[in-house]
PQR file of N, CA, C, O and H, with PARSE charges and radii, in Angstrom:
ATOM      1  N   MET A   1     -75.868  29.298-116.442 -0.4000 1.5000
ATOM      2  CA  MET A   1     -76.640  30.630-117.155 -0.0000 2.0000
ATOM      3  C   MET A   1     -76.281  31.635-115.886  0.5500 1.7000
ATOM      4  O   MET A   1     -76.594  31.489-114.705 -0.5500 1.4000
ATOM      5  N   SER A   2     -75.527  32.694-116.505 -0.4000 1.5000
ATOM      6  CA  SER A   2     -75.177  33.918-115.638 -0.0000 2.0000
ATOM      7  C   SER A   2     -76.397  34.652-115.709  0.5500 1.7000
ATOM      8  O   SER A   2     -77.238  34.608-116.606 -0.5500 1.4000
ATOM      9  H   SER A   2     -75.272  32.812-117.465  0.4000 1.0000
ATOM     10  N   THR A   3     -76.401  35.346-114.643 -0.4000 1.5000
ATOM     11  CA  THR A   3     -77.499  36.373-114.437 -0.0000 2.0000
ATOM     12  C   THR A   3     -77.153  38.206-114.583  0.5500 1.7000
ATOM     13  O   THR A   3     -76.320  38.867-113.964 -0.5500 1.4000
ATOM     14  H   THR A   3     -75.717  35.382-113.914  0.4000 1.0000
ATOM     15  N   GLN A   4     -77.941  38.559-115.423 -0.4000 1.5000
ATOM     16  CA  GLN A   4     -77.667  40.019-115.769 -0.0000 2.0000
ATOM     17  C   GLN A   4     -77.987  40.890-114.820  0.5500 1.7000
ATOM     18  O   GLN A   4     -79.184  41.112-114.635 -0.5500 1.4000
ATOM     19  H   GLN A   4     -78.618  38.022-115.926  0.4000 1.0000
ATOM     20  N   GLN A   5     -76.913  41.623-113.955 -0.4000 1.5000
ATOM     21  CA  GLN A   5     -77.484  42.579-113.114 -0.0000 2.0000
ATOM     22  C   GLN A   5     -77.649  44.076-113.425  0.5500 1.7000
ATOM     23  O   GLN A   5     -76.709  44.593-114.030 -0.5500 1.4000
ATOM     24  H   GLN A   5     -75.941  41.443-114.105  0.4000 1.0000
ATOM     25  N   ASP A   6     -78.697  44.850-113.106 -0.4000 1.5000
ATOM     26  CA  ASP A   6     -78.715  45.891-113.413 -0.0000 2.0000
ATOM     27  C   ASP A   6     -79.527  46.864-112.422  0.5500 1.7000
ATOM     28  O   ASP A   6     -80.067  46.310-111.465 -0.5500 1.4000
ATOM     29  H   ASP A   6     -79.460  44.431-112.615  0.4000 1.0000
ATOM     30  N   THR A   7     -79.644  47.999-112.528 -0.4000 1.5000
ATOM     31  CA  THR A   7     -80.320  48.878-111.750 -0.0000 2.0000
ATOM     32  C   THR A   7     -81.539  49.504-112.416  0.5500 1.7000
ATOM     33  O   THR A   7     -81.787  49.614-113.617 -0.5500 1.4000
ATOM     34  H   THR A   7     -79.206  48.449-113.305  0.4000 1.0000
ATOM     35  N   LEU A   8     -82.425  49.987-111.072 -0.4000 1.5000
ATOM     36  CA  LEU A   8     -83.432  51.209-111.734 -0.0000 2.0000
ATOM     37  C   LEU A   8     -83.716  52.197-110.532  0.5500 1.7000
ATOM     38  O   LEU A   8     -84.189  51.868-109.443 -0.5500 1.4000
ATOM     39  H   LEU A   8     -82.224  49.898-110.097  0.4000 1.0000
ATOM     40  N   SER A   9     -83.363  53.396-110.907 -0.4000 1.5000
ATOM     41  CA  SER A   9     -83.778  54.542-110.073 -0.0000 2.0000
ATOM     42  C   SER A   9     -85.078  55.063-110.280  0.5500 1.7000
ATOM     43  O   SER A   9     -85.555  55.544-111.308 -0.5500 1.4000
ATOM     44  H   SER A   9     -82.979  53.663-111.791  0.4000 1.0000
ATOM     45  N   LEU A  10     -85.707  54.867-108.899 -0.4000 1.5000
ATOM     46  CA  LEU A  10     -87.120  55.508-108.798 -0.0000 2.0000
ATOM     47  C   LEU A  10     -87.100  57.260-108.960  0.5500 1.7000
ATOM     48  O   LEU A  10     -88.164  57.840-108.744 -0.5500 1.4000
ATOM     49  H   LEU A  10     -85.320  54.477-108.063  0.4000 1.0000
ATOM     50  N   GLN A  11     -86.283  57.806-109.216 -0.4000 1.5000
ATOM     51  CA  GLN A  11     -86.140  59.043-109.349 -0.0000 2.0000
ATOM     52  C   GLN A  11     -87.135  60.170-108.627  0.5500 1.7000
ATOM     53  O   GLN A  11     -87.754  61.054-109.220 -0.5500 1.4000
ATOM     54  H   GLN A  11     -85.419  57.334-109.392  0.4000 1.0000
ATOM     55  N   GLY A  12     -87.129  59.960-107.465 -0.4000 1.5000
ATOM     56  CA  GLY A  12     -87.860  60.632-106.445 -0.0000 2.0000
ATOM     57  C   GLY A  12     -89.155  59.956-105.953  0.5500 1.7000
ATOM     58  O   GLY A  12     -89.732  60.366-104.946 -0.5500 1.4000
ATOM     59  H   GLY A  12     -86.626  59.242-106.983  0.4000 1.0000
ATOM     60  N   ARG A  13     -89.601  58.911-106.679 -0.4000 1.5000
ATOM     61  CA  ARG A  13     -91.039  58.459-106.596 -0.0000 2.0000
ATOM     62  C   ARG A  13     -90.777  57.394-105.461  0.5500 1.7000
ATOM     63  O   ARG A  13     -89.673  56.892-105.250 -0.5500 1.4000
ATOM     64  H   ARG A  13     -89.132  58.578-107.496  0.4000 1.0000
ATOM     65  N   ASP A  14     -91.949  57.108-104.746 -0.4000 1.5000
ATOM     66  CA  ASP A  14     -91.816  56.329-103.765 -0.0000 2.0000
ATOM     67  C   ASP A  14     -91.695  54.792-103.974  0.5500 1.7000
ATOM     68  O   ASP A  14     -91.043  54.041-103.250 -0.5500 1.4000
ATOM     69  H   ASP A  14     -92.846  57.516-104.917  0.4000 1.0000
ATOM     70  N   TYR A  15     -92.473  54.405-105.155 -0.4000 1.5000
ATOM     71  CA  TYR A  15     -92.407  52.950-105.604 -0.0000 2.0000
ATOM     72  C   TYR A  15     -92.800  52.958-107.119  0.5500 1.7000
ATOM     73  O   TYR A  15     -93.317  53.923-107.682 -0.5500 1.4000
ATOM     74  H   TYR A  15     -93.003  55.015-105.743  0.4000 1.0000
ATOM     75  N   ILE A  16     -92.479  51.717-107.734 -0.4000 1.5000
ATOM     76  CA  ILE A  16     -93.225  51.422-108.988 -0.0000 2.0000
ATOM     77  C   ILE A  16     -94.107  50.122-108.875  0.5500 1.7000
ATOM     78  O   ILE A  16     -93.943  49.260-108.012 -0.5500 1.4000
ATOM     79  H   ILE A  16     -92.059  50.933-107.277  0.4000 1.0000
ATOM     80  N   ALA A  17     -94.888  50.103-109.682 -0.4000 1.5000
ATOM     81  CA  ALA A  17     -95.470  48.833-109.508 -0.0000 2.0000
ATOM     82  C   ALA A  17     -94.795  47.740-110.349  0.5500 1.7000
ATOM     83  O   ALA A  17     -94.352  48.030-111.460 -0.5500 1.4000
ATOM     84  H   ALA A  17     -95.021  50.803-110.383  0.4000 1.0000
ATOM     85  N   LEU A  18     -94.710  46.609-109.906 -0.4000 1.5000
ATOM     86  CA  LEU A  18     -94.108  45.320-110.330 -0.0000 2.0000
ATOM     87  C   LEU A  18     -94.310  45.361-111.880  0.5500 1.7000
ATOM     88  O   LEU A  18     -93.306  45.433-112.588 -0.5500 1.4000
ATOM     89  H   LEU A  18     -95.070  46.373-109.003  0.4000 1.0000
ATOM     90  N   HIS A  19     -95.392  45.325-112.370 -0.4000 1.5000
ATOM     91  CA  HIS A  19     -95.766  44.909-113.820 -0.0000 2.0000
ATOM     92  C   HIS A  19     -95.226  46.021-114.640  0.5500 1.7000
ATOM     93  O   HIS A  19     -94.729  45.771-115.738 -0.5500 1.4000
ATOM     94  H   HIS A  19     -96.208  45.267-111.794  0.4000 1.0000
ATOM     95  N   ASN A  20     -95.298  47.366-114.132 -0.4000 1.5000
ATOM     96  CA  ASN A  20     -94.716  48.699-114.762 -0.0000 2.0000
ATOM     97  C   ASN A  20     -93.245  48.373-114.944  0.5500 1.7000
ATOM     98  O   ASN A  20     -92.681  48.591-116.016 -0.5500 1.4000
ATOM     99  H   ASN A  20     -95.702  47.569-113.240  0.4000 1.0000
ATOM    100  N   LEU A  21     -92.581  47.815-113.819 -0.4000 1.5000
ATOM    101  CA  LEU A  21     -91.063  47.983-113.909 -0.0000 2.0000
ATOM    102  C   LEU A  21     -90.681  46.825-114.699  0.5500 1.7000
ATOM    103  O   LEU A  21     -89.554  46.959-115.174 -0.5500 1.4000
ATOM    104  H   LEU A  21     -93.040  47.638-112.947  0.4000 1.0000
ATOM    105  N   LEU A  22     -91.204  45.830-114.968 -0.4000 1.5000
ATOM    106  CA  LEU A  22     -90.983  44.662-116.097 -0.0000 2.0000
ATOM    107  C   LEU A  22     -91.024  45.217-117.496  0.5500 1.7000
ATOM    108  O   LEU A  22     -90.188  45.024-118.379 -0.5500 1.4000
ATOM    109  H   LEU A  22     -92.120  45.721-114.582  0.4000 1.0000
ATOM    110  N   LYS A  23     -92.294  46.046-117.573 -0.4000 1.5000
ATOM    111  CA  LYS A  23     -92.262  46.834-119.129 -0.0000 2.0000
ATOM    112  C   LYS A  23     -91.171  47.820-119.214  0.5500 1.7000
ATOM    113  O   LYS A  23     -90.434  47.943-120.193 -0.5500 1.4000
ATOM    114  H   LYS A  23     -92.973  46.203-116.856  0.4000 1.0000
ATOM    115  N   LEU A  24     -91.114  48.478-118.189 -0.4000 1.5000
ATOM    116  CA  LEU A  24     -90.043  49.687-118.310 -0.0000 2.0000
ATOM    117  C   LEU A  24     -88.677  49.139-118.683  0.5500 1.7000
ATOM    118  O   LEU A  24     -88.036  49.562-119.645 -0.5500 1.4000
ATOM    119  H   LEU A  24     -91.713  48.378-117.394  0.4000 1.0000
ATOM    120  N   LYS A  25     -88.260  48.157-117.857 -0.4000 1.5000
ATOM    121  CA  LYS A  25     -86.869  47.730-118.387 -0.0000 2.0000
ATOM    122  C   LYS A  25     -86.672  46.902-119.561  0.5500 1.7000
ATOM    123  O   LYS A  25     -85.550  46.500-119.867 -0.5500 1.4000
ATOM    124  H   LYS A  25     -88.781  47.813-117.075  0.4000 1.0000
ATOM    125  N   GLY A  26     -87.807  46.605-120.293 -0.4000 1.5000
ATOM    126  CA  GLY A  26     -87.712  45.953-121.398 -0.0000 2.0000
ATOM    127  C   GLY A  26     -87.827  44.369-121.167  0.5500 1.7000
ATOM    128  O   GLY A  26     -87.577  43.626-122.116 -0.5500 1.4000
ATOM    129  H   GLY A  26     -88.718  46.932-120.044  0.4000 1.0000
ATOM    130  N   LEU A  27     -88.117  43.954-120.201 -0.4000 1.5000
ATOM    131  CA  LEU A  27     -88.120  42.548-119.782 -0.0000 2.0000
ATOM    132  C   LEU A  27     -89.330  41.561-120.534  0.5500 1.7000
ATOM    133  O   LEU A  27     -89.320  40.370-120.847 -0.5500 1.4000
ATOM    134  H   LEU A  27     -88.320  44.557-119.429  0.4000 1.0000
ATOM    135  N   CYS A  28     -90.443  42.716-120.676 -0.4000 1.5000
ATOM    136  CA  CYS A  28     -91.712  42.305-121.313 -0.0000 2.0000
ATOM    137  C   CYS A  28     -92.212  43.020-122.250  0.5500 1.7000
ATOM    138  O   CYS A  28     -92.107  44.128-121.723 -0.5500 1.4000
ATOM    139  H   CYS A  28     -90.452  43.683-120.421  0.4000 1.0000
ATOM    140  N   SER A  29     -92.635  43.187-123.155 -0.4000 1.5000
ATOM    141  CA  SER A  29     -93.049  43.783-124.415 -0.0000 2.0000
ATOM    142  C   SER A  29     -94.180  44.609-124.215  0.5500 1.7000
ATOM    143  O   SER A  29     -94.375  45.666-124.815 -0.5500 1.4000
ATOM    144  H   SER A  29     -92.720  42.287-123.583  0.4000 1.0000
ATOM    145  N   SER A  30     -95.001  44.054-123.269 -0.4000 1.5000
ATOM    146  CA  SER A  30     -96.420  44.591-122.718 -0.0000 2.0000
ATOM    147  C   SER A  30     -96.832  44.423-121.709  0.5500 1.7000
ATOM    148  O   SER A  30     -96.588  43.281-121.320 -0.5500 1.4000
ATOM    149  H   SER A  30     -94.842  43.195-122.782  0.4000 1.0000
ATOM    150  N   GLY A  31     -97.621  45.273-120.710 -0.4000 1.5000
ATOM    151  CA  GLY A  31     -97.992  45.136-119.539 -0.0000 2.0000
ATOM    152  C   GLY A  31     -98.964  43.748-119.445  0.5500 1.7000
ATOM    153  O   GLY A  31     -99.026  43.161-118.365 -0.5500 1.4000
ATOM    154  H   GLY A  31     -97.819  46.201-121.026  0.4000 1.0000
ATOM    155  N   ALA A  32     -99.573  43.346-120.387 -0.4000 1.5000
ATOM    156  CA  ALA A  32    -100.208  42.007-120.521 -0.0000 2.0000
ATOM    157  C   ALA A  32     -99.441  41.012-120.336  0.5500 1.7000
ATOM    158  O   ALA A  32     -99.819  40.038-119.685 -0.5500 1.4000
ATOM    159  H   ALA A  32     -99.523  43.823-121.264  0.4000 1.0000
ATOM    160  N   GLU A  33     -98.133  41.103-120.927 -0.4000 1.5000
ATOM    161  CA  GLU A  33     -97.259  40.102-120.882 -0.0000 2.0000
ATOM    162  C   GLU A  33     -96.413  40.009-119.516  0.5500 1.7000
ATOM    163  O   GLU A  33     -95.963  38.933-119.121 -0.5500 1.4000
ATOM    164  H   GLU A  33     -97.827  41.894-121.457  0.4000 1.0000
ATOM    165  N   ALA A  34     -96.228  41.241-118.815 -0.4000 1.5000
ATOM    166  CA  ALA A  34     -95.739  41.614-117.668 -0.0000 2.0000
ATOM    167  C   ALA A  34     -96.783  40.682-116.591  0.5500 1.7000
ATOM    168  O   ALA A  34     -96.357  39.875-115.764 -0.5500 1.4000
ATOM    169  H   ALA A  34     -96.593  42.115-119.136  0.4000 1.0000
ATOM    170  N   LYS A  35     -97.932  40.944-116.779 -0.4000 1.5000
ATOM    171  CA  LYS A  35     -98.880  40.480-115.958 -0.0000 2.0000
ATOM    172  C   LYS A  35     -99.002  38.786-115.901  0.5500 1.7000
ATOM    173  O   LYS A  35     -99.175  38.079-114.908 -0.5500 1.4000
ATOM    174  H   LYS A  35     -98.278  41.599-117.450  0.4000 1.0000
ATOM    175  N   GLN A  36     -98.882  38.477-117.014 -0.4000 1.5000
ATOM    176  CA  GLN A  36     -98.950  36.994-116.945 -0.0000 2.0000
ATOM    177  C   GLN A  36     -97.641  36.383-116.566  0.5500 1.7000
ATOM    178  O   GLN A  36     -97.735  35.329-115.937 -0.5500 1.4000
ATOM    179  H   GLN A  36     -98.741  39.051-117.821  0.4000 1.0000
ATOM    180  N   ALA A  37     -96.715  36.724-116.762 -0.4000 1.5000
ATOM    181  CA  ALA A  37     -95.262  36.195-116.044 -0.0000 2.0000
ATOM    182  C   ALA A  37     -95.482  36.272-114.748  0.5500 1.7000
ATOM    183  O   ALA A  37     -94.994  35.340-114.108 -0.5500 1.4000
ATOM    184  H   ALA A  37     -96.639  37.580-117.273  0.4000 1.0000
ATOM    185  N   ILE A  38     -96.123  37.170-114.071 -0.4000 1.5000
ATOM    186  CA  ILE A  38     -96.158  37.473-112.465 -0.0000 2.0000
ATOM    187  C   ILE A  38     -97.410  36.444-112.277  0.5500 1.7000
ATOM    188  O   ILE A  38     -97.263  35.727-111.287 -0.5500 1.4000
ATOM    189  H   ILE A  38     -96.519  37.927-114.591  0.4000 1.0000
ATOM    190  N   GLU A  39     -98.451  36.245-112.914 -0.4000 1.5000
ATOM    191  CA  GLU A  39     -99.482  35.383-112.644 -0.0000 2.0000
ATOM    192  C   GLU A  39     -98.872  33.673-112.560  0.5500 1.7000
ATOM    193  O   GLU A  39     -99.276  32.747-111.857 -0.5500 1.4000
ATOM    194  H   GLU A  39     -98.571  36.828-113.718  0.4000 1.0000
ATOM    195  N   ALA A  40     -97.900  33.709-113.445 -0.4000 1.5000
ATOM    196  CA  ALA A  40     -97.214  32.498-113.532 -0.0000 2.0000
ATOM    197  C   ALA A  40     -96.567  31.924-112.612  0.5500 1.7000
ATOM    198  O   ALA A  40     -96.460  30.706-112.467 -0.5500 1.4000
ATOM    199  H   ALA A  40     -97.571  34.461-114.016  0.4000 1.0000
ATOM    200  N   GLY A  41     -95.948  33.043-111.721 -0.4000 1.5000
ATOM    201  CA  GLY A  41     -95.053  32.803-110.621 -0.0000 2.0000
ATOM    202  C   GLY A  41     -93.549  32.721-111.059  0.5500 1.7000
ATOM    203  O   GLY A  41     -92.674  31.994-110.591 -0.5500 1.4000
ATOM    204  H   GLY A  41     -96.035  34.032-111.839  0.4000 1.0000
ATOM    205  N   LYS A  42     -93.464  33.609-112.034 -0.4000 1.5000
ATOM    206  CA  LYS A  42     -91.964  33.536-112.912 -0.0000 2.0000
ATOM    207  C   LYS A  42     -91.045  34.757-112.372  0.5500 1.7000
ATOM    208  O   LYS A  42     -89.915  34.979-112.807 -0.5500 1.4000
ATOM    209  H   LYS A  42     -94.175  34.200-112.415  0.4000 1.0000
ATOM    210  N   VAL A  43     -91.764  35.610-111.241 -0.4000 1.5000
ATOM    211  CA  VAL A  43     -91.170  37.074-110.667 -0.0000 2.0000
ATOM    212  C   VAL A  43     -90.713  36.736-109.224  0.5500 1.7000
ATOM    213  O   VAL A  43     -91.355  36.106-108.384 -0.5500 1.4000
ATOM    214  H   VAL A  43     -92.682  35.429-110.887  0.4000 1.0000
ATOM    215  N   PHE A  44     -89.384  37.318-109.093 -0.4000 1.5000
ATOM    216  CA  PHE A  44     -89.246  37.031-107.637 -0.0000 2.0000
ATOM    217  C   PHE A  44     -88.782  38.311-106.989  0.5500 1.7000
ATOM    218  O   PHE A  44     -87.896  38.949-107.558 -0.5500 1.4000
ATOM    219  H   PHE A  44     -88.862  37.829-109.775  0.4000 1.0000
ATOM    220  N   VAL A  45     -89.313  38.767-105.809 -0.4000 1.5000
ATOM    221  CA  VAL A  45     -89.002  39.954-105.393 -0.0000 2.0000
ATOM    222  C   VAL A  45     -88.344  39.602-103.837  0.5500 1.7000
ATOM    223  O   VAL A  45     -88.931  39.000-102.938 -0.5500 1.4000
ATOM    224  H   VAL A  45     -90.032  38.249-105.347  0.4000 1.0000
ATOM    225  N   ASP A  46     -87.158  40.077-103.802 -0.4000 1.5000
ATOM    226  CA  ASP A  46     -86.354  39.620-102.520 -0.0000 2.0000
ATOM    227  C   ASP A  46     -86.236  38.134-102.366  0.5500 1.7000
ATOM    228  O   ASP A  46     -86.350  37.660-101.236 -0.5500 1.4000
ATOM    229  H   ASP A  46     -86.681  40.566-104.532  0.4000 1.0000
ATOM    230  N   GLY A  47     -86.016  37.351-103.401 -0.4000 1.5000
ATOM    231  CA  GLY A  47     -85.859  36.100-103.012 -0.0000 2.0000
ATOM    232  C   GLY A  47     -87.226  35.202-103.145  0.5500 1.7000
ATOM    233  O   GLY A  47     -87.199  33.971-103.173 -0.5500 1.4000
ATOM    234  H   GLY A  47     -85.923  37.736-104.319  0.4000 1.0000
ATOM    235  N   GLN A  48     -88.346  35.931-103.218 -0.4000 1.5000
ATOM    236  CA  GLN A  48     -89.874  35.229-103.071 -0.0000 2.0000
ATOM    237  C   GLN A  48     -90.706  35.539-103.932  0.5500 1.7000
ATOM    238  O   GLN A  48     -90.988  36.696-104.245 -0.5500 1.4000
ATOM    239  H   GLN A  48     -88.368  36.930-103.196  0.4000 1.0000
ATOM    240  N   VAL A  49     -91.276  34.330-104.491 -0.4000 1.5000
ATOM    241  CA  VAL A  49     -92.179  34.464-105.772 -0.0000 2.0000
ATOM    242  C   VAL A  49     -93.231  35.815-105.233  0.5500 1.7000
ATOM    243  O   VAL A  49     -93.817  35.963-104.161 -0.5500 1.4000
ATOM    244  H   VAL A  49     -91.047  33.390-104.237  0.4000 1.0000
ATOM    245  N   GLU A  50     -93.194  36.471-106.154 -0.4000 1.5000
ATOM    246  CA  GLU A  50     -94.488  37.545-106.032 -0.0000 2.0000
ATOM    247  C   GLU A  50     -95.383  37.313-107.241  0.5500 1.7000
ATOM    248  O   GLU A  50     -94.963  37.108-108.380 -0.5500 1.4000
ATOM    249  H   GLU A  50     -92.718  36.350-107.025  0.4000 1.0000
ATOM    250  N   LEU A  51     -96.851  37.374-106.820 -0.4000 1.5000
ATOM    251  CA  LEU A  51     -98.004  37.135-107.560 -0.0000 2.0000
ATOM    252  C   LEU A  51     -98.984  38.081-107.707  0.5500 1.7000
ATOM    253  O   LEU A  51    -100.027  37.949-108.347 -0.5500 1.4000
ATOM    254  H   LEU A  51     -97.192  37.540-105.895  0.4000 1.0000
ATOM    255  N   ARG A  52     -98.505  39.322-106.912 -0.4000 1.5000
ATOM    256  CA  ARG A  52     -99.332  40.495-106.953 -0.0000 2.0000
ATOM    257  C   ARG A  52     -98.617  41.375-108.114  0.5500 1.7000
ATOM    258  O   ARG A  52     -97.413  41.629-108.088 -0.5500 1.4000
ATOM    259  H   ARG A  52     -97.658  39.429-106.392  0.4000 1.0000
ATOM    260  N   LYS A  53     -99.517  41.822-109.159 -0.4000 1.5000
ATOM    261  CA  LYS A  53     -98.925  42.513-110.432 -0.0000 2.0000
ATOM    262  C   LYS A  53     -98.784  43.852-109.934  0.5500 1.7000
ATOM    263  O   LYS A  53     -97.794  44.441-110.367 -0.5500 1.4000
ATOM    264  H   LYS A  53    -100.495  41.616-109.181  0.4000 1.0000
ATOM    265  N   ARG A  54     -99.497  44.468-109.160 -0.4000 1.5000
ATOM    266  CA  ARG A  54     -99.270  45.853-108.600 -0.0000 2.0000
ATOM    267  C   ARG A  54     -98.489  46.016-107.460  0.5500 1.7000
ATOM    268  O   ARG A  54     -98.554  47.045-106.787 -0.5500 1.4000
ATOM    269  H   ARG A  54    -100.302  43.989-108.809  0.4000 1.0000
ATOM    270  N   CYS A  55     -97.729  45.050-107.178 -0.4000 1.5000
ATOM    271  CA  CYS A  55     -96.911  44.738-105.919 -0.0000 2.0000
ATOM    272  C   CYS A  55     -96.148  46.513-106.042  0.5500 1.7000
ATOM    273  O   CYS A  55     -95.948  47.050-107.132 -0.5500 1.4000
ATOM    274  H   CYS A  55     -97.676  44.215-107.724  0.4000 1.0000
ATOM    275  N   LYS A  56     -95.876  47.068-104.914 -0.4000 1.5000
ATOM    276  CA  LYS A  56     -95.257  48.312-104.857 -0.0000 2.0000
ATOM    277  C   LYS A  56     -93.866  48.008-104.669  0.5500 1.7000
ATOM    278  O   LYS A  56     -93.627  47.826-103.475 -0.5500 1.4000
ATOM    279  H   LYS A  56     -96.038  46.632-104.029  0.4000 1.0000
ATOM    280  N   ILE A  57     -92.809  47.881-105.449 -0.4000 1.5000
ATOM    281  CA  ILE A  57     -91.422  47.943-105.498 -0.0000 2.0000
ATOM    282  C   ILE A  57     -90.779  49.170-105.125  0.5500 1.7000
ATOM    283  O   ILE A  57     -90.918  50.211-105.766 -0.5500 1.4000
ATOM    284  H   ILE A  57     -93.003  48.029-106.419  0.4000 1.0000
ATOM    285  N   LYS A  58     -89.895  49.028-103.829 -0.4000 1.5000
ATOM    286  CA  LYS A  58     -89.493  50.135-103.320 -0.0000 2.0000
ATOM    287  C   LYS A  58     -88.075  50.172-103.335  0.5500 1.7000
ATOM    288  O   LYS A  58     -87.515  49.130-103.677 -0.5500 1.4000
ATOM    289  H   LYS A  58     -89.782  48.183-103.308  0.4000 1.0000
ATOM    290  N   VAL A  59     -87.212  51.384-102.967 -0.4000 1.5000
ATOM    291  CA  VAL A  59     -85.808  51.378-102.837 -0.0000 2.0000
ATOM    292  C   VAL A  59     -85.255  50.226-101.994  0.5500 1.7000
ATOM    293  O   VAL A  59     -85.900  49.773-101.049 -0.5500 1.4000
ATOM    294  H   VAL A  59     -87.667  52.230-102.690  0.4000 1.0000
ATOM    295  N   ASP A  60     -84.105  49.776-102.331 -0.4000 1.5000
ATOM    296  CA  ASP A  60     -83.165  48.496-101.871 -0.0000 2.0000
ATOM    297  C   ASP A  60     -83.893  47.118-102.278  0.5500 1.7000
ATOM    298  O   ASP A  60     -83.242  46.117-101.979 -0.5500 1.4000
ATOM    299  H   ASP A  60     -83.581  50.144-103.099  0.4000 1.0000
ATOM    300  N   GLN A  61     -84.987  46.921-102.834 -0.4000 1.5000
ATOM    301  CA  GLN A  61     -85.608  45.676-103.320 -0.0000 2.0000
ATOM    302  C   GLN A  61     -84.939  45.099-104.280  0.5500 1.7000
ATOM    303  O   GLN A  61     -84.356  45.820-105.090 -0.5500 1.4000
ATOM    304  H   GLN A  61     -85.516  47.735-103.077  0.4000 1.0000
ATOM    305  N   THR A  62     -84.889  43.927-104.377 -0.4000 1.5000
ATOM    306  CA  THR A  62     -84.247  43.513-105.984 -0.0000 2.0000
ATOM    307  C   THR A  62     -85.313  42.320-106.671  0.5500 1.7000
ATOM    308  O   THR A  62     -85.868  41.383-106.097 -0.5500 1.4000
ATOM    309  H   THR A  62     -85.362  43.342-103.718  0.4000 1.0000
ATOM    310  N   ILE A  63     -85.363  42.668-107.897 -0.4000 1.5000
ATOM    311  CA  ILE A  63     -86.716  41.885-108.455 -0.0000 2.0000
ATOM    312  C   ILE A  63     -85.537  40.862-109.585  0.5500 1.7000
ATOM    313  O   ILE A  63     -84.547  41.306-110.166 -0.5500 1.4000
ATOM    314  H   ILE A  63     -84.912  43.429-108.363  0.4000 1.0000
ATOM    315  N   VAL A  64     -86.033  39.507-109.615 -0.4000 1.5000
ATOM    316  CA  VAL A  64     -85.398  38.678-110.424 -0.0000 2.0000
ATOM    317  C   VAL A  64     -86.514  37.804-111.461  0.5500 1.7000
ATOM    318  O   VAL A  64     -87.396  37.031-111.087 -0.5500 1.4000
ATOM    319  H   VAL A  64     -86.838  39.146-109.143  0.4000 1.0000
ATOM    320  N   PHE A  65     -86.217  38.137-112.659 -0.4000 1.5000
ATOM    321  CA  PHE A  65     -87.262  37.439-113.742 -0.0000 2.0000
ATOM    322  C   PHE A  65     -86.178  36.981-114.642  0.5500 1.7000
ATOM    323  O   PHE A  65     -85.305  37.690-115.143 -0.5500 1.4000
ATOM    324  H   PHE A  65     -85.500  38.764-112.963  0.4000 1.0000
ATOM    325  N   GLU A  66     -86.345  35.710-114.781 -0.4000 1.5000
ATOM    326  CA  GLU A  66     -85.573  34.919-115.695 -0.0000 2.0000
ATOM    327  C   GLU A  66     -84.071  35.173-115.375  0.5500 1.7000
ATOM    328  O   GLU A  66     -83.591  34.932-114.268 -0.5500 1.4000
ATOM    329  H   GLU A  66     -87.054  35.134-114.373  0.4000 1.0000
ATOM    330  N   ASN A  67     -83.156  35.825-116.728 -0.4000 1.5000
ATOM    331  CA  ASN A  67     -81.878  35.547-116.155 -0.0000 2.0000
ATOM    332  C   ASN A  67     -81.431  37.161-116.018  0.5500 1.7000
ATOM    333  O   ASN A  67     -80.292  37.575-116.237 -0.5500 1.4000
ATOM    334  H   ASN A  67     -83.546  36.021-117.628  0.4000 1.0000
ATOM    335  N   HIS A  68     -82.601  37.999-115.598 -0.4000 1.5000
ATOM    336  CA  HIS A  68     -82.361  39.345-115.197 -0.0000 2.0000
ATOM    337  C   HIS A  68     -82.457  39.652-113.674  0.5500 1.7000
ATOM    338  O   HIS A  68     -83.314  39.029-113.048 -0.5500 1.4000
ATOM    339  H   HIS A  68     -83.525  37.663-115.419  0.4000 1.0000
ATOM    340  N   SER A  69     -81.617  40.606-112.960 -0.4000 1.5000
ATOM    341  CA  SER A  69     -81.545  41.006-111.426 -0.0000 2.0000
ATOM    342  C   SER A  69     -81.679  42.174-111.671  0.5500 1.7000
ATOM    343  O   SER A  69     -81.040  42.621-112.623 -0.5500 1.4000
ATOM    344  H   SER A  69     -80.921  41.112-113.468  0.4000 1.0000
ATOM    345  N   ILE A  70     -82.600  43.118-110.858 -0.4000 1.5000
ATOM    346  CA  ILE A  70     -82.740  44.264-110.949 -0.0000 2.0000
ATOM    347  C   ILE A  70     -82.835  44.924-109.510  0.5500 1.7000
ATOM    348  O   ILE A  70     -83.828  44.763-108.800 -0.5500 1.4000
ATOM    349  H   ILE A  70     -83.120  42.755-110.085  0.4000 1.0000
ATOM    350  N   LYS A  71     -81.673  45.720-109.106 -0.4000 1.5000
ATOM    351  CA  LYS A  71     -81.950  46.454-107.732 -0.0000 2.0000
ATOM    352  C   LYS A  71     -82.526  47.800-107.943  0.5500 1.7000
ATOM    353  O   LYS A  71     -82.253  48.607-108.831 -0.5500 1.4000
ATOM    354  H   LYS A  71     -80.866  45.851-109.683  0.4000 1.0000
ATOM    355  N   ILE A  72     -83.242  47.884-107.122 -0.4000 1.5000
ATOM    356  CA  ILE A  72     -83.971  49.404-106.915 -0.0000 2.0000
ATOM    357  C   ILE A  72     -83.302  50.265-106.179  0.5500 1.7000
ATOM    358  O   ILE A  72     -83.183  50.129-104.962 -0.5500 1.4000
ATOM    359  H   ILE A  72     -83.464  47.229-106.400  0.4000 1.0000
ATOM    360  N   VAL A  73     -82.731  51.366-106.940 -0.4000 1.5000
ATOM    361  CA  VAL A  73     -81.803  52.330-105.999 -0.0000 2.0000
ATOM    362  C   VAL A  73     -82.758  53.776-106.025  0.5500 1.7000
ATOM    363  O   VAL A  73     -83.782  53.923-106.692 -0.5500 1.4000
ATOM    364  H   VAL A  73     -82.827  51.477-107.930  0.4000 1.0000
ATOM    365  N   ILE A  74     -82.167  54.733-105.169 -0.4000 1.5000
ATOM    366  CA  ILE A  74     -83.028  56.053-105.092 -0.0000 2.0000
ATOM    367  C   ILE A  74     -82.793  56.639-106.481  0.5500 1.7000
ATOM    368  O   ILE A  74     -83.323  57.704-106.800 -0.5500 1.4000
ATOM    369  H   ILE A  74     -81.335  54.614-104.627  0.4000 1.0000
TER
END
């Protein structure tokens, strides 16, 4: 299975909360679904499982969820 690669611009913000990122990119249909995926250990930040729903995702970090990889850019 191949991984779909994408980017997300913070558009001048310092960070985005992990659960909001999943919802914004359409990987989860709701904030509740995003939080459940994070709690279940299905989301990776820079190669490590991330269990904090409100983890601050910043420029140059990479998030992987299912078959999607998202690189955070300026």
